[in-house]
Every structure is written in C-alpha cells, then in structure tokens.
N, C-alpha and C positions, 0 to 999 in steps of 0.2 A: 456616384450615387449615395456616398456616405453623407454628404452635407447638402442633400437636395432641398431640405427644409431650412437648415441653418444658413447664415450668411456665408458667401463664398470666401475661402481662404486665399485665393489668387485672383487679383483684380488688375485690370489694364486701364491705362489712362487714355481717354478719348481725346480727340483733337481740341475739344472745347474745355477740357480740364476735369471732367467727371470721371469717377472710378466706377467700372462695371466689369463683371465677369465676361470672359470671352464669348459665352453663349448668348449675351445680350448686345453684342457689337457687330457692326457691319464694316465692310472694307470697300472703299470706292477705288476701282482700278484706274480711274482717270485722274483723280486727285492724289492717289496713293496715300490716303489718310484713313484712320479709324473713325467711324461714325457711330454715334449712339442714337437713342430715340429722339433726342432734342436736336440733332444735326440733320435730320432728314424730314421731308415733306410726306405726310400721310394722305394719300388719295384713294378714293373709293373707286374700284374698278367695276364692280357688279353687285347686284342685290339678288338674293335667292332665299328660298324658304328651306330650313334645315330639316323640315319634316317630309314635304313632298318633292323637294329638290327641283323646284321650278325656278328658271331664271326670269326675272322681272326687270324690265327696263327702268332706268332711273326716273324718267318722267312719270311712268305708271306707278312706281313705288311711292313717289311724292303725292300722287292723287289718292293712293290708298293709305296714306299716313304711316308708310313703312310697315304695313301689316299684310298678312296673307288672308285672302278671303275664304280659303278652303279648309285651313287647319285652325284648331282652337286649343286653347289651354284651359285647364280646370280652374274655375274661380276659387275653389276651396283649397287645393294643394299645389296648384301651378304646374301639374303634369299635363302631358298631351292627351287630349281627349280622343277616343276611338268611336267610330260609328258602328252601331249594332243594328241588325235587322230583325224585325218581328213580323208575324203574320196577323192581319186584322181582317175580320169578316165585314165586307162592304156590300150593301144591297145592290142588286143589279138594276140596270135601268128599265123602268116599266114600259110596256108597249102602248100604254094609253087607253086600254080597255077597262081597267079598274075592276076586273072580275075577282082577282085574288084579294083576300082580306089582309089586314096588317099582320095577323099571326102567322100567315103562310107566305111571307115575302121571301123570294129566292135571294140568297147571298152568295158571294164569291170571294175567295181568299185574295188578299192584296198585301204586298210586301211594303212595309213602312220602316223608316230608319229613325233612330234617336242617338244622342250623344251620351257616352258614359265614360267615367274614369276608372281605370283598372287599379288605381292605387287607393283611393278613398271611397269608391263606389258611388260617387255623386253622378246623377243623371240629369238630363235636360228636362225630364218629367217632374223633377222635384220643384221646379219653379213655374210649371204650367206651360212650357214650350211645347207647341204641338209637334207631332211627329211629321217628317217630311217624306215625300215620295222617293227622292233620290238621295244617295249617300252624301253627295256634295250639294245639298239643297241650299236654298237662301234662308239661312237661319235668322230669325228676327234679332235685331240689336236693341239694346236697352236705350230707351229714349230719355232725355233729361230736359228739364225746363229751360236751361240756359243755352240751348243749341243755337238759337237765332242770335242771341247776343254775342256769342263766341265767333260766329261766322261773320257778323259785322265788324267786330274788332280785328279779326284777321285780315279782312279785305281792306280796312282802313290802314293798317300798318304795312301791308304790301304795297299800297299806293305811296305811303311815306318813304319807304326804302327805294322805290322806283324813281320817285322824284329827287331824292338825295343823289342817287347814282347819276341821273341825267344832269344835275347841276355840276357834279364833279367832272363829268365828261366835257361839258361846256367850258368849264374852267380850264381843263387840260388842253382843249383846243386853242384857247386864247393864249396860253403860256407856251404853246408848242414852238420850237425854234423856227426861225424864218427859212425860206428855201435856200438851197445851196447855190453857190455862184455858178456852178455848172448846170446847164439846162437838162431837165429830165425829158422823158419820152413825150409827155403831154405838151411841154413847151415847144418841142421840135415840130410836132404835128399841128399845133394851134388849137388843140381840143382840150377843153377842161374835163374834170372828172364827171361833172354833172351832165355835160353834153354826151359824153360816152355812155353814161347810164341811160339817158333818154334814147339814144340810138339802139341800145341793146334791149330796150323795153323794160328796163328795171325801174323800180320806184326810187324816189329821192332818198338820200341818206338821213335827212333831218326827220326825226320821229316826233309825232305830235306830243305836245306837252301834256303831262299827267295832271288831271284835275283832282286836287285833294278833296276826299269825301269828308263831309261834315258828320260827326257822330255825337250824340248827346252823351255828356259824362254821367257816370254813375253817382247817385245821391244817396246819402245815408238816411236812414229812417229811425224815428224814435219808437215806432210801434213795434212791439215785440210780443209774439204769441205766448200766452200763459202756459205754464207747465200743467200737466194733468194732476188731478187731485190725488190719485193713487200712486204717484211716482215713488214715494218713500215707503209705502206699505205693501206694494205689489211684489210678490216673489219673483225673483230673476232666474231664468233658466240660462246658464252660461253656454249651454250647447246651441242655443238659437242666436247668440250674439256673435257678430263677426270680429275677427282680430284685426289688428292695425295693418298687417300685411294684406289681408283680404280687402280692406277698405282702400288702401292706397293703390291697389291694382285696378280699381274703378275710380280714377280721380274725378270724373265728371259727376258721378252719382254718390260715391262713398256710402254704400248701404250699411245700415246698422244691424239688420237681421239677415240670417242665412237664406231666407226664402226670396231675397231680392238679388241673389248672385246670379249673373248671366255669364254665358261662356265668353272667353277673351280670345280675340283674334291673335294668332301667334305673330310675334314680332319677326321681321326679316333679318337675315344675317348678311354680312357684306364680305367681299373679298377686296383687300386693299393692297395697293403697291406703294413702295417707299422710293423716294427720289432724293438725291443729294442736293442740299440747298445751295452749294457753292457752284457746281458745275451743271446741275439739273439733269444728270443721267440717272436712269433707273438702277436701283440697287437690288430691289426685290420686286418681282412681278409674278403673280400666280397664273395658273391656267384659268381660262374663262369657264370651263365646264365645272359646275358644282360637284360632280361626282369624283373629279380628280383632285388629288392632293399634292400634285407636283408643281413645280415652278418653272416658268419660262427663263427667268433670271433669278439667281440666288447668290448674291455676293455676301454671304455670311463670313465673319471674321475667323471662324474656325476652319474655314476652307482655304484660307490664304495667309494667315499668320501663324507662326509656330506656337503651339499650346504648351504652357508651363503647368505642371502638376507637382504638388507637394507630396512626396512619398513617405518620408521618414524624418523624424526630428529627435535629437538627443534630449536628455534632461536639461531643462532651463534653470540656471541659478544666476543670481545677481552677481556681476563682475567675473563670471566664468564663461569662457568661450565654449561653444558646442558646435556640432556638425549637423547639417541638414542635407537630405537627399532629395533632389528635384529631378523630374523626368521632362524632357523637352521632346515634342513630337513635330515632325515636319509633315503638314497635310498636303503639300503641293506635289506636282509631278516633276519637279526640278530639285537639284541639289542646292543646299543652303550652307553658307558659311556664317556661323553665329559667333558673335563676340559679346561677352558680358562686361558692362562698363558701369561706372558710378552715376548716380542720379545727377541731373544738372543743378547747379547752385541757384540761389534766388536771382542773382544778376543774369545768369545765363537763361533762366526761364523767362525773365522779363524781356530779354531780347528776342526770344522765340515768339512770345505773344505779340510784340510790336511788329515783327516781320509778317505774322499771320494777319494782323489788322491791316497792314499796308496792302497785302495782296488782296484782301477782300474789298478794300476801298478802290483799288484799281479796276477790279472787275465790276463794281457797282457804278463807276464813272466811265465805262467803256462806251464805244460807239453803238453797240447793240443793247445797251442796258435798257433804254427806254422802250425799244421794240419788244424785248423779252418781257418786260413788265406789263406791256399792253396786251400781249397775247397769252401770257401764262395763266394757267388755271388756278394757281395758288400764289399769293405774294411770297417772294423769296426773302425771308428774314433770317439772316445768318446768326447762329448762336456765337456770342462773343466769347473768345477764349479766356479762361480764368486760371488762376493759380491753383494748383492741386491742394485740396483741403485734406491733407493726410500727413500726420506728424510721424516721422521715423524714429523708432526707439531702439534701434540696433544697426550695426554696421556689418558689411559682408566683405570678407577677404577675397578680392577679385582674382579670377584665374589669370595666369600669366600668359596665356595664349588663346587664340580662337580655335574652333573645332568645326568639323564638317558634319553635316546631317544628310543622309541619302534621301532619295526621293521616295514618295509613297508608292508601294507596289503591294497590291492585295494578295497576290499569288504567294508572296513569301510567308504569309501567315500560316499556310498549310504545309510548308516545306520544313525539312529538318533544319536545326539551328547550326548551320555551317557558315561561319563568318570568315572573310578573307583576313589574312594576317596583316596587320598594320600596327604601326607604333602609335599607341594612344597616349594622350597627356595623363599626368598623374591624377588629375581631378576627375577623369572619366572612369566610372566604376564599371559599367557594362554598356553594350550596344547591341541592338538587334533591329534590323531592317531600318526604318525611319525613326527609331526611338533611341534615345540615349539618356543615361542617368549620370548626373553630375553631382559631386559632393562639394559643398561650400561650408566655409567656417563663418559662424555668426557670433558677434560680440555684443551682448546687451549693453545699453547705455543708461545709467542712472535709473535703473528699474528697481521697484520694491516688490515685496511678495504680493502676488495677485495681479500685478500689472501685465498687460498684454504686450508682447514683443512683436513689432512690426518692422520689417526690412523691406528695402526696395533696391532695384537695379534697372539700368538701361540695357535693353537687349537689341543689338544691331544684327540685322540679318540681310541676306541678299534675296531679292525677289525678282522673278523673271516675269515680266508683264507681257501677256499675249494679246492684249486688247488693241485693236486697231481703230483709227479715227473713222474710217468709212469702209465699205465693202469692196471698193475698187482698189484702194491702196493696200498693197500686200507688203507690210512692213515686217521685218524680222523681230522677233521677240527681244525686248530691251531688258537688261539687268539693272536693277536699282538697289542701292543700299539704304534700307529703311531702318527706323529706330522706334522702338516701343518701350514705354516705362511700365514696369511690372512691380506691384506691391504684394507682399506675402504676410499673412497673419500666421505665425508659427506656433503660437501657444502662449501660456501665462507662466510667469515666474513662480517657482515653488516657495 
C-alpha cells in the first residue's frame, strides 16, 4: 500500500514484452503464460444499471442507447437524482348537476412525484417539468431539432455496414476451399443442404440483398443570423450560464443557460469477461447477478505466480555494492522450487520471440482456424511479442542454489511461529509459512548521482497445473517448470 499511487517498484514481463505489476497480469493455465490487457479479448457479458441493479439484455440495451429509463443523473452536478413525493390538492370529479359554485369545489389530496438532487438541490420543477403520478413515471425528454436527420443518418450507415458485411460473406464463400476428397454425409445420402432445409420447413440461407438508401448530403449556407444589439452592453449573470461539462453532457442540445438543463438518463454499466487470444479459453468470467462481486473464473497472476516484494535496500552509492532484501510468496496450494537466474541476453531473447511467433503461425494455419474465425464473437488478433523496453543499470549476485517454498495455508497465520528445523541456504534470512526473505547483493553499473538503479532476474519456479481438458478426462496434475522475468526499481544513487 506504500506505493499505491506511485509506479510499482516490482514489474513482471508479460508474454508480449510489456512490463506490468503482478496485480495487472493474468495467468492462462492452458498456455502457461502471463497475459496482460493487450493479450486478452474483452467481451461484454451483461448490461445492468448501477443504481437500480436491473439486468438488461444486450438487444434491449442497444435499443435504449445503453441508458436506463428509470434512473436519472443531475444535469448540473452529475449526481444521481432522487424522486420526492409531495401532496397536491386536486378537484374531485363533478356529478354533473352544477349546483356547487367554483368557490366551493371539493378537493382531494393526491400524491405527486418530482426529481431532486441531494447534492446541489436542483429539481425538475426548475425547468418546468410537470410532476408525475408515479415515482418511475415517464419523464419528458428534451427534444432537439436535428432528431429526424440523425435517425436518417443512422439508418443509412446501418444499411452500409450490412451491405459490406454481406459482400464479405459472399467473397468468403467464393474463396472457400473445395470439398474434401472423402464424401460427407450429404454426398452419401444424395441430399444437398438446400433440399434438407426445404424438407425441414426452413427458409433458404441466401438473404435478400440490402438496398442502400439514398440520403441528401448536408449543404453549407452563407446565411448567418445576426447577433443581438445588446450582446456587448448587457450584463452577464454567470450563475445562469452553463459550464462546458454541463453542455457536453447534452451533446444534442448543448444548452447555454441553466433553465434548459433536463435530467440525464443514467448510463448502463457492464460486466465483462476476458479470454486468452491464443487458446481462446476464459481467464476472467464474473457472475451474471449484478449484486454479486464474485467470479466464476478468476485466473489472476497473483493466485498462480510467486509474488516478489522489495522489503529493504541499503544505501546506494556509485561503484559500491549493497544488499537488498526481497520477499517471495507462494500463492498456490502446492510446494514450489524457485531458482533465481540471469536475464536472457539479446540473442536468447530473439530466439524466444521467434519460437513464439512460429507457434502462433502454426495455430493460425491449423485445420480449425477458419472454423474458429467464422464462429468466434471477436477476431483473434494475437499481440506480437516484443523486446523488453527496460534498461538494466545494475547486476545481481545470483544465489548458488535453489530453495523450496511451502504451499499456502491460511490456518498457519493464526498459529504460533514454530518452524521445522532445516538447513537453510546462506542467502535465506527468514522463513514463515509460504513466505521467504532472500538477501541479494546489487552492484550499480555506470551510475551517477540521481540516477535510478534498475536490476532484473529470471525466476524459475515449479507450477502444478490442475486444469483438465474436459470433464470426462480425469488427468493427474502435471508439474511444469515455468520462468518469469522480474525487474526491480530499488532507488536512486546518492
């Protein structure tokens, strides 16, 4: 929590070459790789209102322009509006005899509702919006003169997009590979796909061609309305003029005075899931219920990759070695064997990038690649691996041996500190449960006063993968030796 606002002093290298803290990384149990926000597909699972917590289907949310019809935001300060009740005296329905005079008309109380902001005290009565009978009544929307023109433009460009999509599908059908030399089911039975669809009572696959609508282009005009004569002499009340934020919250109208501010429909929130771009498995998938903050699938890197923390650093001086103390935590339920090694050289890193590119090319040219691209909801665009854009200004004296990290056990946090007697390496300062403190020696390289010292190392660890390919295949957990590159910002030279 000490550097929650500042840049993280411990960064991991993603599979694509970007540096991120472990809190912003994900771990794919099928590729056994670290993934960042650029290596995953972002998919929208559900839409909901954060005020009334109502789930809205995606089709209905599109029709409602991703806005809630029941909840509103204040047009003055953008806080959520509340509905308040008031009592109004309404005349009773007359019996038709007309015996009573206008002064002695019977009235009855009636409950009416209006919108108010509890932050800036703005009310719907300030702009002349009539009170409603129900709390979730149909509040009038602000009309603007260009509504018809915008609807025509939207319909026109929807037809253009649909026509381009249909042309791409026709081109894909023409370039589709020919039938396989082995006969399929329709060849054996002598029935084509169209005949089968007719027998089942289904319509033909060929969709009618979209007719592109004609729309008149907008023309510029030289006629400009004149400014009022008292524009430079009239006193201005800044309290009645809207701010830039208030105007941009109404992009269709952009009112210049506060008496034209209308309530804003609250924008919908979404729950999104993350999918690996390489193997297309889910990495993060939330619960569908908007009241729940839990996840169905949560493959965060902090749950699978050992976490490195910088605990202590000695005084940094140019040309003088110093000691740093790092803490390594095992977040898994299995023991880990950790080995600290040197960073790969430029030639070794280029070989790693070439191997990753070859693997991605093989997967894109596989037999199921065209099928997956045809039925996938989002195009699979793999992020190309890059060289790590981080210069190291110090070296680390590597430990002479590897060490063991125990599995995570939450019950040991409340037990007395009784550790089993074992021979620890010299670089291990202390050990408790699944945590270990390691002391390393750092030598700054060609650093001047005020320069920041950045060191890095490769951390090899054993990972027990409990993921199975399917529910029927009961495979034993497999142990893999994985490697992650870690960079530390330990401070500046005095």
